[in-house]
N, C-alpha and C positions, 0 to 999 in steps of 0.2 A: 441334476438337479437343476429347476426352474426355482424363479426367482418369484417371489409371492407377489401378487399386483397389490398397490397403493390401497390404502384405507378409502372407503368412499366416506361421500358426505351423509348418507343416509346411514351410513354404520355408524358414524363419529354420533351425529343428530340421536340415534336410537341409544349408543352407551354414555350419554349424556345425563340423565337419572343417578345411572352407576356411579359413571365419574364424580359428581354430586354429593353418591350419598358418603364420600370418604371418611373419614375420623377426622373432629374438629380439635383433637388435641391428642398431644400423646403418642404420637407417631413414629414406628420405629424407623431410624435408618436404615435402605434395605441396601445402598449400595453409596459409595462413595466416588467419585473421578475426580482426576489430576491432571491436567493438561498440560505437558512441559513444552508444547509447541503445536504451530499449524498442526489440525488432522491426528496429534497423537494423544491415546488416551490410555492412562495406567488407572488401575484399581486397588488401590492399597487400602490395607485396614483399619488404616488411622491419616486422620490429618491435623496439620495445625493452624488453626485460624488464627490472622494477625490482622492489625488497624494497617501496621507501616506496609508491611510487606503482601499480603491477600494470603495466597494457599498455601503454605508451606509441607513437599513431603516428609519422610522420617527420617532423612539425611540433612534436614534443612534447605532443599533446592526449592527454589520460587517455580510457583506455576506461572503462565505468561503475562498475568493483568498487569505487574508493575511496567513493564517495558510494551508491551502491544495491546490494551484494553480497546475496543472498542469505542468507547465514550471517554471523553479527554476533559477535566474544568478546563476554564479560560486559560489559565496560567500553566497548561500544557502536562500536567502531572493526570495519572491515570486517576478517575472518578471512581470513587469508595463506594457508592451506591449500587457497583455492580459488582463488587468482590465475590460473594458467592451467589448461585442460583439453586434453586431448589423445584423440582420436579415430581408432581405427582404421578405415584407407580400407572394409576389407571391411565392416564392420557399416555404415559411410555408404552404401555403395552399393548396399546390400541393403533399406535403410528407405525411402532419400530417393528416391523414386519421379517423384514429380510435380516437377521444377526450377525449373516458372515459377512453378508455383501456392503450391507450399508453401517456405518460409523453409529457409535453409542451416540446418541442425543449431546453427550457433554457436560450434561447438568453436576455441581458438585455435590448435590445430594437429591436420592430418590426415595420418597418416602408415601406411603400411603396415605395422605392429606389433605382435605378440603383446604384450596389456597386462596378461595376468593376473597373478596374485601370484607364482603360481609360477616366472614368469620375471622379474617386477620387481617384489620386495616392498615394503610400504613403507617408505617412509626411505631406498631404494634414490636413487641421483642420478642424473640424465640431465645431458647435456651437450645443447642444443640452440644452435646459432650458437656464439658467445661465452660467453650464460649457461648457470647451471646450476641445475638445477631438484631439489627433490625430492619424491619422492612422497607424497601426504596420505594419510593414513587413513581419510580422507570416501569414504565409498562413492559412487558418483555411480552412482543408482539410476534416471536418468532421469524426470526430473520429466514433472507435467502436461502441458505443451508439447509433448516428447517426442509422447504420450500422443496429443493433440489432431493434432498433424503428422502422425504416421508410424503412428498405430493403436495399439491396445489389446494385438495380440497382439506387436506391437514392442515395445511397455513391460513384458506381463507376461513376456516372453524374458530379460530384463534379470537379472528377481528370481526367474525358477522356481528349483526346489530343484537343489542345486548348481552354479548360474550364479552368483552375486555373487563367489565365488574367481577366475571369468573375466576379471571386468570389462569384460563386454562392451560397457558404454558408456562404457570409456576410463578416462582415470588423470584424477584432478586433482590438481595440483601447487602448488607455493610456490616461489617465485624465494629462492635462496639466493645468485645472484652476478648481479648486474646484467651484464647485456649484452646485444649486438644479435642477431637470428633473421632468416634470410632464407629464402625460398620454396627449395627447394632443398637447405640443409645438411642434415647429417645429424643425425639424434637417436639418440642414442646412450646406452651407459649409463660414468658417469665412474669 
């Protein structure tokens, strides 16, 4: 079986109107992802979202955020602004072509949602199941792993002139009210 070629910039640019036409609110959460360790992905039907420990699976195990966050506060503790990531399904479907040989992006939630600043400004509250999230001021610029997995053009498209306010790589959020989220719940403006 041949490996699909990475998405091209021309394909990404042609798909931009479709990406931007995503629903503005009340988006179904299509997938949940729990990352117990580096390179590991589980897709449980439910997650608990907590301020203190980040994401917990059904048995109470914590995701890697409390012990190995990619951003820390000055005191060394994990930065709460990166507890939860939300990726638009329309972007994921564009870039993740090799679903057998390439890992899932690893975002906590995948939803068909317009994640642009114009639609969901920094500081906005989102309800996910019974949890409430605050949209972070941290820009998700697509890390080097995104570039390696989905191609240089997929990475450059995220940060191209005029694209950062579109938040094509999705949202980063902090948990402000603990709760549970299930696949199929709505992600909605609070």
